[in-house]
C-alpha positions in Angstrom: 69.3 102.0 110.3 66.2 102.8 108.3 65.5 102.1 104.7 65.0 104.9 102.2 63.9 105.2 98.6 67.0 107.1 97.3 70.4 105.7 98.1 73.6 107.8 97.7 76.7 106.5 96.0 79.9 108.5 96.6 83.2 108.8 94.7 86.2 109.3 97.1 88.9 111.4 95.4 87.9 115.1 95.1 84.6 114.4 96.7 85.5 113.1 100.2 89.3 113.3 100.1 91.5 115.8 98.3 93.5 114.2 95.5 96.5 116.4 94.5 99.2 114.4 92.7 101.2 117.4 91.8 101.6 118.1 95.6 103.0 114.6 96.0 105.4 114.9 93.1 106.6 118.5 93.7 109.3 117.5 96.3 111.3 115.8 93.5 111.6 118.8 91.2 113.2 122.2 91.8 110.5 124.1 89.8 107.1 123.7 88.2 108.7 123.4 84.7 110.5 120.2 85.8 107.4 118.8 87.2 105.4 119.6 84.0 108.1 118.0 81.9 107.9 114.8 84.0 104.1 114.7 83.8 104.3 115.1 80.0 107.1 112.7 79.4 105.6 109.9 81.5 102.0 110.6 80.6 101.5 110.5 84.3 97.7 110.7 84.3 97.5 107.6 82.1 100.3 106.0 84.1 98.5 106.4 87.4 95.2 105.2 85.9 96.9 101.8 85.6 97.4 101.8 89.4 93.7 102.5 89.7 93.0 99.5 87.5 95.0 97.2 89.7 98.7 97.3 88.8 100.8 96.9 91.9 103.3 99.5 93.1 106.1 97.0 92.7 105.1 96.4 89.1 104.9 100.2 88.5 108.4 100.8 89.8 109.8 97.9 87.8 108.2 99.3 84.7 109.5 102.8 85.5 113.0 101.4 85.7 112.6 99.9 82.2 110.8 102.8 80.5 112.3 105.9 82.0 115.0 105.0 84.5 115.9 108.7 85.1 112.4 109.1 86.7 112.2 105.7 88.5 113.2 107.3 91.8 110.3 109.8 91.4 107.8 107.0 90.9 109.1 105.1 93.9 109.1 108.1 96.1 105.7 109.2 95.0 104.1 105.9 96.0 106.2 105.6 99.2 104.8 109.0 100.2 101.4 108.6 98.7 99.7 110.3 101.6 101.2 113.6 100.5 98.9 113.4 97.4 95.8 113.1 99.7 96.4 115.9 102.1 93.0 116.1 103.7 89.3 116.0 103.4 87.3 118.0 100.9 85.7 120.7 103.1 82.2 119.9 104.2 81.5 116.5 102.6 82.5 114.3 105.5 79.6 115.8 107.5 77.2 115.0 104.7 78.6 111.5 104.2 78.5 110.6 107.9 75.0 112.1 108.4 73.7 110.0 105.5 75.5 106.9 106.8 73.9 107.3 110.2 70.4 107.2 108.7 70.7 104.6 106.0 72.9 102.8 103.4 75.7 104.7 101.6 77.7 103.1 98.9 80.8 104.0 97.0 82.5 103.6 93.6 86.1 104.9 93.3 89.0 104.7 90.9 91.5 103.7 93.6 94.2 101.1 93.9 93.4 98.6 96.6 97.0 98.7 97.8 97.0 102.5 98.0 93.5 102.7 99.4 94.6 100.4 102.3 97.5 102.8 103.0 95.1 105.7 103.1 92.2 104.4 105.1 94.0 104.5 108.5 94.2 108.3 108.1 90.5 108.6 107.4 88.6 106.0 109.4 85.2 107.5 108.4 85.6 105.7 105.1 84.8 102.6 107.0 81.2 103.8 107.1 80.4 102.7 103.6 77.7 100.0 103.4 79.5 98.7 100.4 82.3 99.9 98.3 83.6 99.0 94.8 87.2 99.9 94.0 88.5 99.9 90.5 91.7 98.3 91.6 89.8 95.2 92.8 87.8 95.0 89.5 90.5 95.7 87.0 88.6 98.5 85.3 88.1 102.2 85.9 85.2 104.6 85.7 83.7 105.6 83.4 83.6 102.0 82.2 79.9 101.2 82.6 80.6 97.7 83.9 81.8 99.1 87.2 78.4 100.6 88.0 76.8 97.3 87.1 79.2 95.5 89.5 77.9 97.7 92.4 74.3 97.0 91.6 74.8 93.2 91.1 77.1 92.8 94.1 74.8 94.5 96.6 71.4 93.8 95.0 70.7 97.5 94.2 68.2 98.9 91.7 70.1 101.6 89.7 66.9 103.7 89.6 67.1 104.1 93.4 70.7 105.4 93.3 72.2 108.9 93.1 75.8 108.9 92.1 78.1 111.7 93.2 81.4 112.3 91.4 83.6 115.3 90.4 83.9 114.0 86.9 81.1 114.8 84.5 82.0 111.8 82.4 81.8 109.4 85.3 78.4 110.9 86.2 77.2 110.5 82.6 78.2 106.9 82.6 76.3 106.3 85.8 73.2 108.0 84.3 73.5 105.8 81.3 73.2 102.8 83.6 70.0 104.2 85.0 71.2 106.1 88.1 70.6 109.7 88.9 73.8 111.8 89.1 75.3 114.8 90.8 78.5 116.4 89.5 80.3 117.5 92.6 81.7 121.0 92.9 81.5 121.8 96.6 79.7 120.7 99.8 76.9 123.4 99.8 75.9 122.6 96.2 76.0 118.8 97.0 73.8 119.4 100.1 71.3 121.3 98.1 71.3 118.6 95.3 70.8 115.7 97.7 68.0 117.5 99.6 66.4 117.9 96.2 66.4 114.1 95.9 64.6 113.9 99.2 67.6 112.9 101.3 68.1 114.3 104.8 70.7 113.9 107.5 
């Protein structure tokens, strides 16, 4: 492995792997209106963000029974079948990631429950190529909290000025830039390839 002056840092969901929670939830509802109602009544985005921040699945299901028992089976089924919400790779980015990893260090920061990440990794062994990875579920805080970017740098002895952070969320990229990193808002693999080559990276 060779050293390089610019080091990529990848998000996982919607950059390397597709993240489609509606797909994982749809089996529990006869129509889109029922699914939309569930998402609104449970504030599902905020609910799942607590998984990313470290809440266990068992805790989530227990809380669901207490707060909205009519949906507890949905929450339990969603997490039991979590792989349905991650139905495959984002087209083209695995090749970029693996090419970069073959030539130098590649790091990651992801809003991801450790428990759910460990369930997902066997399906996507290429994720084992990270030189170092910070998961929100291990740290108890989610992007775009700026502390999570500092954790990456402090844990692995990285200079933020040497890093380029790739994420589909503009807010997460802005937070990384506020910590001194360069940033790329991910849209698709061809655009990412062009952006990274613009930083002098090759694979």
